[in-house]
N, C-alpha and C positions, 0 to 999 in steps of 0.2 A: 503494500500498499504504501509506499514512501514517494513511488511513481504521482501520489495526485497531487504534489505539490507545483507540479508543472499543469492542472488546472485549477490555481488557485485563484488566477486571472479569472474566468469564466464563474466562477465558484461566489464572489467578488461582486462581479456586474452584478448577477441573480440575485442574491442579496440583499445590496444596496437597490435595485428595482425596487422591488415588495416595499423595504423600508419606507424609502421616498416616496413612495405611492401612497402606504398608509398614513405616513405622515401629510404629502399634499389635501387625504383625503377630511380631515382634523383640523387641520390649518387654514382658514380663511383669507382670501389672497396671498397664497404663497410662492408663485409665480416666478418671485428672485430667490427668494432663498431656498426653493429647489434648482434649480436652473446652478445657485452658487455650489450646492452641495451636489449637482449631478457633475460637474466640474472638476470638482475636489474629487468625485467616485474616478473620474477619467485617467486625473495624474499619478492616485493611488497606482491604478490598475496597470500604467505608464510605466512605474515603477517597480511593480512588481513583475511584468515581465522583464524589463532592464536587468533585474537582481537574481535571474533562473541562469542556469547555465545552458547557452547557447549549442545543443547537442539534438539528435534526435531518439526520441521517446517516443513505440506507440503503445496506446492504452489501449483499454476495452477492447480485447480481442483484436485486434490490429487496426480498429473500425476509425480513432480516432490520434491522429498524428500530432507530435510537438517537433518541430525540427529551424533552424536557423530561416529558413527562406516565410515559412509561416508567422513569425515574432518579430520577422524587421518590417512584415505590413501590415502585423497588427500595430505596433508601433507608429506607423505613419498613419494609419486609422484612426489611431486615438488623438495624435498632434494636429489634422484634418478637423476633427468631431469636435476638440477643442477649442479650434478657431473659427467654426462655425456658431457654436454656440456664445461664443464671445461678441461676436459680429453682427450679431444677430439678434442681439438684447436689447435696447436700443429699436430697433425698430418694432418687436413685438411689446412694448410695451406704448409705441406711440400710436400703434392701430388699435390696442385694448386686445389684442389677442392671447389674455393673460390665463391662458389655460394652464394649472400645474402641468397636465399631461404630458406637454411638447416635450421638453426636455428629458422626461421618462422614457416616451417612445423612441425617442433616439437612442439611450441608451439598451432599451430593449435589440432594437433593432444592432445598433452594435455587435451586441452577442450572440445577434444568429449571422453574422459576416464572420462573428470569430468562430463559429462553428465552422460555418463554412470555410474558411482560410483550413481549419487544421483535420477538416473532413479526409478519412481514406478509403470512406465505403457512401457505395449512392445513397443508402437511408439517412445514414448521418449528415450528408450535402442537402439531400431535400429538407429536412429538419430546420436546419439554420437558414434554408433558401427560402423558405417558410412564415418563419419567423421574422427573418428580414423584410418579405413582401407585405407582410400583413402590420408591421408597424407604417411602411411607406403611406401605403392607402390613407391609413387615419390622418398620417402630416398632411398626403395632398388636400387633404378636404377639411383640412383643421378647421378654416373660416368658417364657420359654417352659415354665419348671412353673406356671403359672397357668394352670389350663382355662377360665377365662373370656378370658386377654387370648391367648390361642389363637382362641376362638369369635368373638374381637372381630375378629381379622386375620383368619381366614376369610371370616367375612358381607363385612367391608367391600371383600376382595379378588374376591367375586363378584360382589357388585353394583359395583360400579364396573367387573370386567370387560366386563359388558353395557353398563355406561354406555357405558362407550371405544367399544366395538361397533360399539354406535348412534351414536357423534359423527363415525366414521370411515365409519359407512355414508351419512351425510350431505354429509362430506367428499366422498365418491366422487361421489354424484349431486350436489352442487352444480358441481366438477369438469364434471362430463358436462352441464349446461347452463348453466352460463358457460362454457366453456370454459380456465378458467384458476384456478389456486388460490391466483394472488396476491388478495391482499384489493382494490388497487384496481379491479383489473382486474374483478373481483368486485360489487364497487360499481358498474362502469361496467355490466357488462352484467343485471346484474339488478334490474327492474323492475316494476311491480305486475302486467302479464301472462307472467310468469314462472314461471307456477306449479309446474314440477319446481327451482328454485331454490328457491319459497318450501316447497317439500315440504322440501327438503334441511336448511334453514332450520331449520325442526322440530324435525330431527333432533341437528342441531348444539344447538339448546338445549335439549333433555332432558338431552346431555351437561353442560355448563355447571351447569346446574340441578341434578344431580345433585354436581358440586363443591362446589357452594354450599350445599347441603342443602336446600333447597326442596321447600316440599311441592308433589305429590305423591312426591319422589324423595325424601325427608327418611328414612326409613326406617331405614337405616344408623347414623345418628348417637346415638341413643339408646345401642343395643348398644355400639356403639365408645367411646360416650364414656365408658359404665362398664365397662369390660371391658378398655379399655388401662391402663397404669398410670398415673397420674393426670400425669409428667411426660409422656409423650406426648399425653394428653388436652388439657394446654395448648398444647403446640404447635400438636395441630388444630382448635382453638376459637380460635387467635391469628393464624396465619402462613398458611397456605390459603385461609381464610376471606375474607383480603382479598385475595392476589390472583386468586382465583376471582372476586371482582366487579369487580375491574381489566380484566380479560381481557375480562368482558361487557361494559362500560363500550365496551373499544377494538372489538370486534365490531359493538358499536350503533354506531360512530362512523367508521368506515371499511366493511369489504365488508357491512354490513346498513344502512347509511346512507340508502339510495334506497330502504327497506323498510317504515319505520316502521309504517305503518297495518299492514302483518303484523304485525310480532313488538311490538307494544303491547299488542295484547290479549294474546297470550302470556304478557309481560311482569305485568300487570294479575292476571291469573288466580293468576299465581304468589304475588306478592304478597300478593293476601288469601287465598290459602289459606294458603301462611307465617304470615302476622300470625291469623288465626284459630284454626291446628292448634295454633300456640307457645303462643298464651297459655292454651286450653282445656284441652292435655291437658297443661302440665304443674301442674298447680292438685293432683293425685293423687300427683304422684312424691314419696318418702321417702329419696331415696339425693341427694346435694347433685349431683352431674356429671349426671344426668340432667337434672332440675332446670336447670343451666347448658347439657346441651343442647339440652331445645325450647326453652328462654330463646334460647341462638343463632336458632335453626328461627324464631322470633318476632322478632330483629334482622333478622336477613337478608330478611324481608318487608318492612321498613321500605327495605332498600337495594335490593332489587328496585321500592319504589315510587320510588323516586328515578330511577333508572336508566326506567323506563317512562315519563315524563315526556316523556325523548327529546329535552330541553332542554338548554343547556348548564351554568345554573341548576339544573336536576335533579342533573347529573351530579356539581355540584363539591357538592350539599349529600349527593350518597353520599361522599364520597370523606371530607367533616368528622365524617360518621356515623361512617367505618369507623376511622379516627383514635379518636376517641373510647373507641369500640367498645372498639378494642384495648388502649385506657390500663384500662376499664373490668375486663375481662378479666384480663388481669394483677393488678391488684388482688385481685381476684376469684379465683382460683389460687392468690395467694399467702395467700389466708385457706385455701383449703380445706388449701395442704399446712400451714398450722400447727393441723390439728386431729390433733394426737398425743398416742398415750396409753401411756407405759412404749414409745417408738419404735415404736410400731404405728397406722397412721393409718388414720383415722374416714372415713366417707362418711357417715355417715346423718345425717340432717338433724335426727331427733331428738336426735343428740348433744350437738348445741350448745343444747339445753336448759340455761336459767339459767345460762349462763358469762358474763355481763356482773359476777357477785359479784368470780369471782377472774380473770376477764380483762378488766378493763371496758375497756382500747384495741382490743384484737380484736375486741372487739364494736362500739365506735363504727367502725372501720374499715369492718366488715359492716353495717352502717347506711348511711354513706356511699355505698357499693359498689353497695348491692339497691337505698337511693332512686334513686341515678344510672342505674341501668339498667330504674328506676321511669319515669324521667323527670320524676322531679318538682323544680319549680324552687327554689332558684336553681342546681342541680349540674349538669356537662357534660350529662347526658344529657339532660336538659330540651332542651337547646341542639341537640343533633344528630336530634333527633326534631323542634324546631319546624324548624330550616331543610330538613329534609325535608316537611312538611308545607306550608313555604309554598311551598314548588317546587310541589308537588301543583296546590294549592288556583291557585295564580298559571297553571298549564296546565286550568284550571275541569275535574280530574279530580275534583269533588266527591264523587262515591261513595267513592274509594278513601281521602282524606281519612276520609271518617265511620270507614268501617272502620277504618282507623289508631286514629284515635281512642275508638273501642269494644276496639280491644285491647288497646291502651296501658289502659287504665281493668281489661279484664277482668285482664290480667298482673298489676296492682299488685295483687291479690291476694294470689295466692302470695310476691311478697316481701316483702310486710307481714307472709305469715305467718310465715315464717322469723324474722323482728324480734320476733314475738310473744313467738314461742318462744324465741330467744334472750333478750329483755328480762324475760317475764313467767310465763315455765316453771319448775318446779321443779327446781334444781340437779341432774345426773343423775353428767357427769362435768366433773373436774378437768382440763382440759390439761397435758401438757409445755410448761414455759416456753418461747417462741421465742430460740433464742439465737442463731440464724442471722443476720450482721448484714446478710447480701445480699437474703433476705426480706422482714426489719425496711425496708433503705432503700427497697425497689421497691416496697411494701408504703406507706410514706409518700410518697412521688412522688405515685403513683397515685392515692392518696387525695387531696392538695395540689391536683394538676394538675384532679382534679374540683369542689373546692370552690372554688377561685381562678381559674375560669373566666372566671364571671361578671362578672369586672373589663374584662375582654378579649374577650369573644365573638367579634368579627371577626375573631379573630388565622389560625384555620387560613380562612377567606374568603379572607383576603389571598397566604396560602401557595398554594389551588386556582387564583390570579389566575396562580401562576407555569408552570402548563403547561395553561393552557386556554385 
């Protein structure tokens, strides 16, 4: 039983969620207190994981694995979630969305993500996936008085339930054709001639593609990003994307490791479709959150391109890309949450017209973040794409690299269009001054990392060496 110390982070998360829920029920107007304790809980879990030995341990009949890969992703997940909770607190108070359940639901979704990351069995993985998904359904529609939020929650619920059904169907077929739900036994019994397992793998990949909003399973993303409260959109754009992509890497590394010829073609198609649609569909958007939704679809295309190489270099470049993408998104949503006039939050891109005159700092921050999202050197976004392109070219997947390069050029148009509106259009609105220190700090930190990353661009590659 001494190995159970390795699941203390999950146990602590569970107990903290239940205790905070009871505390919130009996204490009125407890959102701020619950939010603070949730952040403290996440920090404690962060150090619990950090203090454990980063070795590979398998628990519960090899269905739950504790290894350096899952641990590092969990640490990044916790850091991202803490940033989101800090970033969005003022927004929730301003919009009077002070449901004490909000941070607790985020805690439960993170618990589901932890189970997904450590799963070494299809049943355990599905339990984690559903725990995460149920929490996200509630988050999307948490603004009960807002028709758009209710619509977003309903759309996400219906489409996600369909994707989960397909994934579960794939899991059941996989069990039938490989004789087990354990990842390692699946890998042993999965070869090029096992057509039933290949058929099952397609359904599992469809479910995972939906979770990371890859084309053609992206249809929920723009509506949910726009309709959900911005605090929820921030969480959607940052944390589940990281975990979904990491889980995809886990599937490629373990259960599907002997079927690279089958899944590589599928991932190449998903990557190309996502890059093309993400770069083209965003051009006509007028809402900043919808623009970031299509931007995220395009970026997932680059993530999938790295995974599609099927090599350790490709997986490393994918993790580097995800970390930089998270930093860019924290900055981007810090800017979106700064678009406020008379305590009313604005979302139209036209509202940014000419703000460089009165808000030079916010304008410059948006310039840095959007240039980085576009992949313009010497910002961190350039190196993220550079490492992915390098891995793709080393694997001689030249067509994928050419499509990625073309989509980067096309996507630069809509990023630069926003910068043009900020700096060259006539001023329409003067935003309220940003007085929230937390937003200022996170915005400054993300911009600083994006600008100075070129001084030591190999640092994240060295981090990935720890778990690959």
